N, C-alpha and C positions, 0 to 999 in steps of 0.2 A: 058600283064597280063590278064589271062582268068577271065571272070566275070561269075558267076553262075546267071542264069536267075531268076529274082524275081517271087515268087509264089503268085499269087493274093489270098488274104484272103477274103472269103465272110462270112459276119456276118450271124449268124444263125437266121432265121425267127422263132419267138416263138409264140405259140398259144395265142390267145386273150381270157383271162379268165374274161372279163367284165361281161358276162351273168351270171357267178356263183356269181360274187361279188354283182350284184345287187339282185340276188335271195336270197343271205344271208342277205343283208341289208333289204330287204323286210320282211323277216321272223322276224328279230328282232324288227323292227319298228312296225309291225302289232300286234305281241303278246304284246308288251309294250302299244300301243295306245288302243287295246281293253280290257286290263286289267284296263286301266284308265277309259274307257267308263263304263264297267261293275261295277268298283268300285263306279263311281259317281251314278249310278243307285241304287246301294245298299245303298248309303248314302241318297237317296231321289230324285234323278233326274227323271224327268217325262219320263215314258216309256210306250206307248200304244202298242197294239198288232202289229201294222204295223212296228214300230220301233224294237220290239223284233224279228219279223220274219226276218227283214234286217240283224240285228246283228247276229242271229243264223245262217242264210245263210252264211254270210261272214266267220264266224268261221269254219263252215264246209268245205267251198271252201278253206279256208286256210290250214286246216288239210290235205285235198286231195293234195293241192299244195306241202306242206312239205313232205307227203308221197311219191309223185311222184319224187321229187328232191332227196330224199334218195334212192329210187329204182334205179334211174339212176347211182348214185354213186356206189351202191353195184354191180349192174349188168353190168356197162360199164366202169366208171371211174376207180375204183379200179384194175380191170383186165388190163386196158391199162397201169396204172402206173407200176404194177408189172411186166408186160411184158417188159416195156421200162427201168425201173430203177433197176429191180432185188432186191438185198439186201439193196439198198440205201433207201428203204421205207418199213414201216410196217403199214398195214391198219387195223390190227386186233382190235385195240382199237376203231377206228373210226367206224367200223362195229358194234361193241358192243354197242357203243353209240346210234346207230340207233334202236337197239332192245329195249333199254330203252325208247327212244323217241317214239316208236310206242305205247308203254303202256300209255305215257302221252297223245298222240293224241287220243287215244281211250277214255280216261277220259275227254278230251276237247269236243270230240263229244257229249258224254253222257251229259255233263254239258250244252252245247249249246242247246240241245234237251230239257232238263229239263227246262231251262230258257224260251225257246219259249212257252212251255206248262204251265208255272207256274201260270198264271193268278194273282190272288190276292196276291199270294205268291212271287211275282216276285223279291222283294228286296233281299230276302233270296237267291233265285236262282241266282241272279246277283252277290252276294257275293261270292258264290260257283264258279261261272264261272271266276270272277276275280282272285281268289286263283289259279285256274288251269291255267289260262293265265300266271300268274306270275311264276308259276313253269316251264311251258314250255319255257318262256323267259329266265329263269335262265340257264336251261339246254342247250338250243340252243346257248346262249352267250358263254358258256364254250367250247361247241362242236365246234362251228364255229371258235372261236379263235384258238383252237388246230389244226383244220383242214386246215385252211389258212396257218398257220405257217408250216405245214408239206407238204401239197399238192402243193401249188403254186411254191415254189422253184424247186420242182421236175418236175413239167410241164414245167417250164422255160428252165430247163437244159436238159431234156431227151425226152419230148414228142413232136411228130411232128404236124404240122398244120392239116394234113389230118386225123390224129387220133383224134385230138380234134374236128373236125368238126363232127365225128360220135357222139360225146357227145351233140353238140348243136342240131343235127338233132333229136336225140332221145328225147330230152327235149321239142322240139317243137311238136313232134307227139303225145306224150302222155298227154300233158297238156291241161287245158281248156283255150284256147287262149282268150275267152271273159273276163276271170278273170286275166290271167297272163299278157296279153299285157298292159292294163291300169296301172297294178301295176309297170311294168318296167318303164312307163312314170312318174309315181308318184315317184319312188325311184331312178331313174338315175339322175346324176348331169348334170349340163348344157353342159359340154364337151361330156358326153356320149350320151346325147339326140341329140346334133348337129351332131355327127358322125352318128347315127342311122337314122336321117332324111335325111342326105346327101346320104346315101346308099340305102334308100327306093325309090321305084318308086312312080308314081302319085296315082296308084291305092291302094298301101299299105298305103300311107299317108291318103287317103280318108277313108279307113277301119278303120285306126287308130282313126280318128276323131269320127266316129260312135261308136266305142267301148268305147273310153273315155267318150263320152257324156252319154251313158247308165251307165257307172261305176259311173259317177259323180252324177246321179240321185239317185242311191242307197246311195252313200256316204252322200247326203243331208238328207235322211231318218234316217240314221244311226246317224247323228249329232243331230237329234232332232229338 
């Protein structure tokens, strides 16, 4: 009896989308957190100029971070997905969402600037900022929920690790690492943090401590 040689089946190695998940988590957490902070100031929480400056700076950096994230998706992620999956994915609605979100970010920047300069009228400016942050949070929640439902299964099935590395490298090159890296630490879970620390060298771990320490100082001012 002739036996057919068995063919070894190699499991497909899928890209690690942890970075995108943490970025999404941070956007949602920060818009909700700063909406609460601004709302509390509108209700009477003490806010001197130093605290107002720190809050406004953070909101501007957050807007820059979200804009950068969406630019990477539009310019790199979507073309990779379409090239890999073809008709299995349609990113038009996700791209349209980005246009709408850019208008929301412009409003957020204006409200943050107004809040910083408001002086004696800071409570009203804080209320306006809180409303804008709530609006941004609602739109981002809807967009991110839809995006993860559509994109992650396609990445898992069609996209190669080398292709996804292009996304990770582009995200690192264009972002403000003094802002982004401590936020990754803040919003990563214990398993994700353990993996990142295990993969980082000694120099990177030391740099991380410095960045987190500086970030925490600003957080203390924001907290009041």
